C-alpha positions as CSV (number, residue, x, y, z in Angstrom):
1,M,2.1,10.6,-17.8
2,T,0.6,8.0,-19.6
3,D,-3.7,7.2,-18.3
4,E,-2.2,4.2,-16.2
5,E,0.4,5.9,-14.2
6,A,-2.3,8.8,-13.8
7,A,-5.1,6.3,-12.8
8,R,-1.8,4.5,-10.7
9,A,-1.9,7.6,-8.7
10,H,-5.5,8.4,-7.9
11,R,-5.4,4.9,-5.9
12,L,-3.2,5.8,-3.6
13,V,-3.5,6.3,0.3
14,P,-1.9,8.9,2.4
15,G,0.9,6.8,4.0
16,Q,0.9,3.7,1.3
17,V,4.9,3.3,0.1
18,C,4.6,3.5,-4.0
19,Y,7.6,4.2,-5.2
20,L,10.7,2.1,-4.1
21,Q,15.4,2.5,-5.1
22,M,16.7,-1.2,-5.3
23,P,20.7,-1.6,-5.4
24,A,21.9,-2.7,-7.8
25,V,26.0,-2.3,-9.9
26,D,23.9,-5.2,-12.2
27,A,20.8,-4.3,-12.7
28,A,19.6,-6.5,-15.8
29,R,21.4,-9.2,-13.4
30,A,18.8,-7.7,-10.6
31,A,15.9,-7.4,-13.3
32,A,16.5,-10.8,-14.4
33,F,16.3,-12.5,-11.1
34,Y,13.0,-10.7,-9.6
35,E,10.9,-10.8,-13.1
36,A,12.2,-15.0,-12.9
37,V,11.3,-15.0,-9.2
38,F,8.5,-13.1,-8.4
39,G,7.5,-12.0,-11.8
40,W,8.4,-8.2,-10.7
41,Q,8.2,-6.1,-14.8
42,T,11.1,-4.7,-16.5
43,E,10.9,-2.0,-18.5
44,H,13.9,-2.2,-20.8
45,P,17.1,-1.4,-21.1
46,Y,15.3,1.2,-18.9
47,Q,16.0,0.9,-14.9
48,D,12.2,0.9,-14.3
49,F,10.1,-2.0,-12.7
50,E,7.0,-2.7,-11.1
51,S,6.1,-5.0,-9.4
52,P,1.8,-5.4,-7.8
53,G,1.0,-2.5,-6.3
54,L,4.6,-0.7,-6.4
55,I,6.8,1.4,-8.5
56,G,10.7,1.3,-8.7
57,Q,14.1,1.6,-10.8
58,W,17.1,0.3,-9.4
59,V,19.8,1.9,-8.6
60,P,23.4,2.1,-9.1
61,G,24.9,4.6,-6.3
62,R,23.0,2.8,-3.5
63,P,25.2,0.1,-2.5
64,P,23.1,-2.6,-0.3
65,A,22.8,-2.7,3.6
66,P,22.3,-6.2,4.4
67,D,22.8,-5.6,7.9
68,A,21.1,-1.8,8.6
69,G,17.8,0.0,7.0
70,P,14.3,-0.5,6.5
71,M,14.1,-4.2,4.6
72,I,10.8,-5.2,1.9
73,W,8.8,-7.8,2.4
74,I,7.2,-9.8,-0.3
75,H,4.5,-12.4,-0.1
76,V,5.1,-15.2,-1.7
77,A,2.1,-18.3,-2.5
78,D,4.7,-21.2,-2.1
79,L,7.8,-20.0,-0.2
80,D,9.7,-23.9,-1.2
81,Q,9.3,-23.2,-4.7
82,T,10.1,-19.7,-4.7
83,L,13.8,-20.6,-2.6
84,E,14.2,-23.3,-5.6
85,Q,13.7,-20.6,-7.5
86,V,15.8,-17.7,-5.8
87,T,18.9,-20.3,-5.4
88,R,18.1,-20.8,-9.1
89,H,18.5,-16.9,-10.3
90,G,21.6,-16.4,-7.7
91,G,20.2,-14.9,-4.7
92,E,21.2,-16.8,-1.7
93,V,18.7,-18.2,1.4
94,T,20.2,-16.5,4.3
95,D,17.7,-17.2,7.2
96,P,14.9,-20.8,6.6
97,P,12.4,-20.6,6.1
98,S,10.7,-20.4,10.3
99,P,6.8,-20.0,11.8
100,D,5.9,-16.1,12.7
101,G,2.0,-17.9,14.7
102,P,0.0,-19.7,12.9
103,D,-0.5,-18.1,10.0
104,R,2.9,-17.0,8.4
105,T,6.1,-18.4,7.6
106,L,9.3,-16.7,6.9
107,A,12.8,-16.4,5.3
108,T,15.0,-14.2,4.0
109,I,16.9,-13.5,1.4
110,L,19.7,-12.0,-0.5
111,D,19.7,-11.3,-4.2
112,P,22.0,-11.2,-6.4
113,E,23.0,-7.9,-6.0
114,G,23.6,-8.0,-1.5
115,N,20.2,-6.4,-0.8
116,P,18.5,-9.1,1.8
117,I,14.4,-9.1,1.5
118,G,13.0,-10.8,3.6
119,L,9.9,-13.4,2.2
120,A,6.5,-13.9,4.1
121,S,3.8,-17.0,3.3
122,H,-0.1,-16.4,4.6
123,S,-1.5,-19.6,5.1
124,S,-5.5,-19.6,5.0
125,P,-7.0,-19.4,9.0
126,R,-8.3,-22.8,11.1
């Protein structure tokens, strides 16, 4: 375990999501999408990734489940810009932006591997 990995492990709190396996038939395509759209860091040629506060890997043996199971929601600063990046890099917008309360807007996408992903943009309270 590297010093950085040890430091990350010490910051974890009980109940915190700490690892994510994302289905991906084409891990290189998945890595390129998440790097371009969300700025995630990927170890090449490995299937591991790091997003803010979370590490994980793309796994070929797990099929996407568009209509079942948990769904990950990713905070984005500019929802319109992010949705443009999603379609530019092979994803699909499945539910366009809609307000969810006074300070949050939500949208859902499918990544190029077919995984449903929620996007949430938060504005400052008025």
